[in-house]
C-alpha angles and dihedrals in degrees: 000000000000097000121122121253105231099200099043129103104241137144104253094165130085116310116274107255119240110250117241111200094186113099092213095059125063120227111247125188121242121252115277114250095192097107111093120236118265113250135353092282093062092048092049090050091051092051092048092050091049092050090050092049097048098036097233146082121261133206134169092245115037140335123266120286094235139017120269125248090257091054093049092050092048090048092052090050093050092049088062091051104035116055116239111259120228111183091188090065096049116117133194121239091270090063098247120128117262118249120260106280133184108288110247121195117247123244112298131168094220094047090046091052094047093046091049092053092049091046094049091050091057105034095084094095090064093053092046089054091046093052092049092050092049092050092046094053094041093057093244087156113020094205092056093049093047090049090052091050090050092053091045090051092053090049092050093048093045111023091184087078087075087079089058097046097078090050092047091050090050091052100041101034103035117014101041095044090047091052092048089050090057093041104036121184118257116259117267112243132182091249093058111106097187131017118224131167116216126192094193122110135040122309114277100192134052119261114264115251134186113241131174116250120257118262116259091014123129091258090052091055091045089055090049090050093051092043089053092050093045091055089052090049092052093047093051094045091046093050092046093050091049090048092052101038106034103063095051094045108037095065094239083131100037098191092051094045090046089054091051090048092050093048092047092049093050092046092048091049090051093048091052088059105034105027093100091053096055120100097240095173092057092043094054090043092055093044093051094048091046094051093046094047091049088063092065109112096226093048090049091054090050092048092049091052092047092049092050094046105038113008103044095056090053097050096082096048091046092051090048092052091048093050092048091050091049092049091049102043104028105073116181126195103256094185113096120235113262131203137176119243127194138208129186122222109215124199129182129211113241127212089258089061095251127125114243123200106245111173147303112260137179089228125064090224091221122183095263098041119123091247093054094046090049091047091239123155117248116260125224144086130300099224133050092226091061094063107109131199117254118272111282093019136092135198116273093182128054099220141034118250124217113240105236093187097075094151091059097055091044091054093044090057093042090233114179134192096036137117117227126208110217092184137035117021095352097233120172110214132197113245117235116201114218126228110003127066110257127213113190123204130197090249092066095254122133116216109206126192117203121236093242093059093256128148123307119250130191130218134179117260115227114253090230140326129224111246118256131139092333096175111158095004103080121099130221098274134061132172142182133194128245123190135196135175123244132186135203113276110247116230114211109212093198092058093050091051091052 
């Protein structure tokens, strides 16, 4: 059970250390789990803990034929919490149905457990590559790092070599080692006078293959250990990137984000003009050598000492100077945006000849409005106090103001068939035409049918009439306009963070 799988990609070296992005804390490697447990009791306890953690049963050969009772109960519970996914019913934002995609299974505890075991058995090649990259950049073997820098230099000086690199990797890293594995060199003995490697003859060894590691083997637990540490690395790097990038770019601190925006805009404008004049080969060459040299242990010690002695004491004064420059040069408009909103007070004439307050509406409900033509009731609120500011705005004035320029807003809306008061309370009345039956049309024409059943004749309605005596000419509705100023609601970032 604990034997090594010879032909599998696994990380057989030291555990990958967990990255620590904080400068104050040193990165320490995790404890090595390579030593097998003492006795059958320790091994059985390890298997039991692993089964409990992954929700499934393990064996060295194949997974179980069916899910356990615990898996089925957990699956039933999750089905009540997580909605059932149906990819065929998914739609894009435009409302059209999504094309037929490959059917993917929904979330399932048993499937999740099986896929994790299969994934963990095959992820070793990634950790092997990660360890080799870390050792290459940390100068574990100086000759290997210098060789990498030589190849990188040739690529920077002649970028066309990039087309050759994949073929060279295929030859040197896959084909030649596979051939040597099938035609191994003869063992060196004391009686051998000369050593020679011959490629003649039939293969004397089996071809190397890539196989997943066995479950519950040492390699399987090594992969779990490295997978655990890699997840911790990703979480720390992700949180650190968010901590460094988000505050300057999300405009929680508007002067700082405005400074970043201005610097980015100026740099982008410069790069549009001068990018083709810059020596990119030399730039990438210097960057690659700098990053690789910074990984040398002795240079890291020197840089840490320099940072502690000279750089750290200057961080606070430099930040203070930057903040003072931002506060002085980046001037933001502190005044909130203001707009004027309107509401129309509608009143209806009762049978007793008195005007009754009806409601406050956002529409004037004029004779040729869509609501009047469709015989719909006006929409609004009964009381002035119930009128609310638009979403995202707040009142900048305490009271509503009556619009004394009633003729202007009537002409702006091209309202016809109304009587306008230019003095007094500024009501705008419907006009009622006496005698004949009146049929209004959206074009402003009045179709009149005579009382004797004669022919119909059409006449142009007046756009509006100035209020005078008006007795016997006013219709059943009148309205007037009230205005009030609003301003943008200010969002305090400090309150949202609290």
